N, CA, C and O atoms as a DFTB+ gen file, in Angstrom:
268 C
 N C O
     1  1       0.847      -1.182       0.000
     2  2       0.000       0.000       0.000
     3  2       0.891       1.243       0.000
     4  3       1.408       1.633       1.047
     5  1       1.070       1.859      -1.153
     6  2       1.928       3.045      -1.210
     7  2       1.356       4.223      -0.416
     8  3       0.153       4.481      -0.440
     9  1       2.231       4.919       0.276
    10  2       1.867       6.160       0.962
    11  2       2.861       7.225       0.538
    12  3       4.064       6.986       0.441
    13  1       2.320       8.403       0.289
    14  2       3.156       9.513      -0.153
    15  2       2.909      10.739       0.709
    16  3       1.803      10.962       1.201
    17  1       3.963      11.530       0.881
    18  2       3.871      12.864       1.456
    19  2       3.973      13.809       0.268
    20  3       4.973      13.810      -0.451
    21  1       2.927      14.619       0.066
    22  2       2.896      15.537      -1.076
    23  2       2.700      16.945      -0.519
    24  3       1.580      17.452      -0.455
    25  1       3.814      17.570      -0.116
    26  2       3.738      18.860       0.570
    27  2       3.194      19.983      -0.305
    28  3       2.684      20.974       0.218
    29  1       3.293      19.847      -1.634
    30  2       2.777      20.913      -2.497
    31  2       1.310      20.678      -2.897
    32  3       0.817      21.333      -3.815
    33  1       0.616      19.766      -2.230
    34  2      -0.822      19.560      -2.386
    35  2      -1.509      20.392      -1.298
    36  3      -1.414      20.073      -0.113
    37  1      -2.197      21.450      -1.706
    38  2      -2.692      22.399      -0.704
    39  2      -4.194      22.668      -0.739
    40  3      -4.717      23.335       0.154
    41  1      -4.904      22.158      -1.763
    42  2      -6.322      22.512      -1.869
    43  2      -7.113      21.385      -2.527
    44  3      -6.543      20.378      -2.947
    45  1      -8.412      21.562      -2.609
    46  2      -9.284      20.547      -3.219
    47  2      -8.944      20.326      -4.695
    48  3      -9.063      19.207      -5.193
    49  1      -8.523      21.379      -5.396
    50  2      -8.130      21.219      -6.792
    51  2      -6.913      20.304      -6.890
    52  3      -6.853      19.435      -7.759
    53  1      -5.953      20.498      -6.004
    54  2      -4.771      19.628      -5.961
    55  2      -5.205      18.184      -5.700
    56  3      -4.727      17.255      -6.350
    57  1      -6.103      18.013      -4.755
    58  2      -6.600      16.684      -4.403
    59  2      -7.232      16.010      -5.629
    60  3      -6.978      14.834      -5.893
    61  1      -8.046      16.749      -6.367
    62  2      -8.706      16.203      -7.559
    63  2      -7.689      15.840      -8.636
    64  3      -7.818      14.805      -9.291
    65  1      -6.684      16.684      -8.820
    66  2      -5.654      16.428      -9.829
    67  2      -4.854      15.176      -9.483
    68  3      -4.565      14.359     -10.357
    69  1      -4.500      15.028      -8.220
    70  2      -3.732      13.864      -7.784
    71  2      -4.587      12.603      -7.874
    72  3      -4.091      11.549      -8.273
    73  1      -5.853      12.699      -7.510
    74  2      -6.766      11.559      -7.634
    75  2      -6.837      11.100      -9.082
    76  3      -6.772       9.903      -9.359
    77  1      -6.969      12.037      -9.999
    78  2      -7.026      11.699     -11.426
    79  2      -5.723      11.034     -11.872
    80  3      -5.752      10.058     -12.622
    81  1      -4.594      11.550     -11.422
    82  2      -3.292      10.976     -11.787
    83  2      -3.179       9.532     -11.283
    84  3      -2.659       8.667     -11.988
    85  1      -3.659       9.277     -10.083
    86  2      -3.619       7.927      -9.510
    87  2      -4.528       6.996     -10.311
    88  3      -4.160       5.859     -10.606
    89  1      -5.714       7.488     -10.659
    90  2      -6.674       6.665     -11.395
    91  2      -6.203       6.363     -12.819
    92  3      -6.649       5.387     -13.421
    93  1      -5.318       7.178     -13.355
    94  2      -4.747       6.886     -14.669
    95  2      -3.842       5.647     -14.609
    96  3      -3.661       4.951     -15.609
    97  1      -3.282       5.385     -13.434
    98  2      -2.442       4.204     -13.240
    99  2      -3.313       2.992     -12.897
   100  3      -3.087       1.897     -13.413
   101  1      -4.305       3.188     -12.028
   102  2      -5.170       2.089     -11.583
   103  2      -6.565       2.644     -11.293
   104  3      -6.783       3.311     -10.281
   105  1      -7.500       2.359     -12.190
   106  2      -8.862       2.883     -12.033
   107  2      -9.569       2.284     -10.820
   108  3     -10.544       2.855     -10.332
   109  1      -9.095       1.152     -10.333
   110  2      -9.719       0.486      -9.188
   111  2      -9.042       0.829      -7.856
   112  3      -9.456       0.326      -6.811
   113  1      -8.027       1.663      -7.878
   114  2      -7.297       2.003      -6.644
   115  2      -8.216       2.687      -5.642
   116  3      -9.076       3.489      -6.006
   117  1      -8.015       2.351      -4.376
   118  2      -8.717       3.044      -3.290
   119  2      -7.770       4.115      -2.778
   120  3      -6.633       3.832      -2.402
   121  1      -8.256       5.348      -2.770
   122  2      -7.396       6.490      -2.485
   123  2      -7.891       7.207      -1.240
   124  3      -9.076       7.522      -1.128
   125  1      -6.984       7.465      -0.307
   126  2      -7.293       8.274       0.867
   127  2      -6.332       9.456       0.864
   128  3      -5.113       9.283       0.861
   129  1      -6.903      10.670       0.865
   130  2      -6.083      11.877       0.843
   131  2      -6.428      12.731       2.055
   132  3      -7.598      13.004       2.323
   133  1      -5.396      13.150       2.785
   134  2      -5.566      14.041       3.925
   135  2      -4.844      15.350       3.596
   136  3      -3.617      15.428       3.657
   137  1      -5.624      16.370       3.247
   138  2      -5.029      17.665       2.880
   139  2      -4.272      18.301       4.039
   140  3      -3.255      18.961       3.828
   141  1      -4.763      18.106       5.263
   142  2      -4.121      18.744       6.422
   143  2      -2.703      18.242       6.647
   144  3      -1.815      19.014       7.010
   145  1      -2.491      16.950       6.430
   146  2      -1.159      16.381       6.652
   147  2      -0.400      16.155       5.346
   148  3       0.761      15.746       5.357
   149  1      -1.069      16.426       4.215
   150  2      -0.475      16.259       2.879
   151  2      -0.128      14.804       2.573
   152  3       0.811      14.524       1.827
   153  1      -0.901      13.875       3.159
   154  2      -0.648      12.458       2.948
   155  2      -1.613      11.878       1.919
   156  3      -2.795      12.222       1.884
   157  1      -1.079      10.991       1.083
   158  2      -1.867      10.260       0.090
   159  2      -1.593       8.781       0.310
   160  3      -0.444       8.339       0.284
   161  1      -2.671       8.014       0.528
   162  2      -2.543       6.583       0.718
   163  2      -3.303       5.882      -0.399
   164  3      -4.433       6.255      -0.714
   165  1      -2.692       4.878      -0.993
   166  2      -3.273       4.192      -2.143
   167  2      -3.313       2.696      -1.859
   168  3      -2.303       2.098      -1.486
   169  1      -4.484       2.098      -2.037
   170  2      -4.605       0.648      -1.943
   171  2      -4.685       0.123      -3.365
   172  3      -5.680       0.318      -4.064
   173  1      -3.610      -0.552      -3.783
   174  2      -3.508      -1.061      -5.144
   175  2      -2.391      -2.089      -5.193
   176  3      -1.490      -2.086      -4.355
   177  1      -2.461      -2.968      -6.183
   178  2      -1.373      -3.927      -6.343
   179  2      -0.308      -3.432      -7.315
   180  3       0.661      -4.140      -7.591
   181  1      -0.483      -2.225      -7.831
   182  2       0.508      -1.627      -8.742
   183  2       1.684      -1.081      -7.918
   184  3       1.507      -0.706      -6.759
   185  1       2.876      -1.038      -8.513
   186  2       4.049      -0.533      -7.779
   187  2       3.970       0.971      -7.475
   188  3       3.427       1.754      -8.254
   189  1       4.521       1.338      -6.337
   190  2       4.517       2.738      -5.898
   191  2       5.166       3.654      -6.930
   192  3       4.755       4.803      -7.087
   193  1       6.174       3.152      -7.629
   194  2       6.890       3.989      -8.591
   195  2       5.973       4.484      -9.711
   196  3       6.147       5.599     -10.202
   197  1       5.001       3.667     -10.120
   198  2       4.069       4.109     -11.159
   199  2       3.224       5.282     -10.670
   200  3       2.986       6.235     -11.411
   201  1       2.772       5.205      -9.420
   202  2       1.981       6.292      -8.860
   203  2       2.829       7.545      -8.667
   204  3       2.374       8.657      -8.936
   205  1       4.062       7.360      -8.199
   206  2       4.967       8.497      -8.005
   207  2       5.203       9.219      -9.326
   208  3       5.177      10.448      -9.378
   209  1       5.430       8.463     -10.383
   210  2       5.649       9.070     -11.702
   211  2       4.429       9.832     -12.176
   212  3       4.552      10.939     -12.700
   213  1       3.255       9.254     -11.999
   214  2       2.025       9.890     -12.450
   215  2       1.742      11.180     -11.667
   216  3       1.326      12.185     -12.243
   217  1       1.973      11.139     -10.355
   218  2       1.767      12.335      -9.519
   219  2       2.770      13.419      -9.907
   220  3       2.423      14.600      -9.956
   221  1       4.006      13.023     -10.181
   222  2       5.032      13.975     -10.614
   223  2       4.645      14.613     -11.946
   224  3       4.774      15.825     -12.119
   225  1       4.170      13.793     -12.886
   226  2       3.749      14.315     -14.189
   227  2       2.580      15.285     -14.054
   228  3       2.400      16.166     -14.895
   229  1       1.785      15.124     -12.994
   230  2       0.658      16.029     -12.752
   231  2       1.126      17.355     -12.144
   232  3       0.328      18.278     -11.979
   233  1       2.425      17.451     -11.811
   234  2       2.972      18.715     -11.324
   235  2       3.239      18.775      -9.834
   236  3       3.432      19.859      -9.284
   237  1       3.253      17.626      -9.170
   238  2       3.455      17.606      -7.717
   239  2       4.723      16.847      -7.370
   240  3       5.330      16.193      -8.218
   241  1       5.111      16.947      -6.102
   242  2       6.366      16.341      -5.643
   243  2       6.068      15.293      -4.572
   244  3       6.077      15.601      -3.380
   245  1       5.804      14.053      -4.996
   246  2       5.507      13.014      -3.999
   247  2       6.769      12.427      -3.381
   248  3       7.757      12.190      -4.075
   249  1       6.729      12.197      -2.082
   250  2       7.811      11.546      -1.355
   251  2       7.229      10.274      -0.764
   252  3       6.268      10.332       0.004
   253  1       7.795       9.131      -1.110
   254  2       7.295       7.861      -0.593
   255  2       7.600       7.803       0.899
   256  3       8.746       7.983       1.311
   257  1       6.560       7.548       1.718
   258  2       6.747       7.427       3.165
   259  2       6.385       6.039       3.672
   260  3       6.594       5.735       4.846
   261  1       5.851       5.203       2.809
   262  2       5.523       3.829       3.206
   263  2       4.970       3.073       2.021
   264  3       4.500       3.677       1.057
   265  1       5.025       1.735       2.087
   266  2       4.412       0.918       1.038
   267  2       4.144      -0.459       1.497
   268  3       3.629      -1.275       0.732
């Protein structure tokens, strides 16, 4: 279960953009986003690196904090 710290995610628009980026990798992924702590948790069998790349391409800076 990949977890990311995305400090440059600051608003609902950011949340929507990151959600879309994650769903481009896995449409069935379960996504939990906490804007207050800037944490993104993904339940998926896809590798964390795919999600990190997609979030980066969306314009954000994800830091893997767990998987």
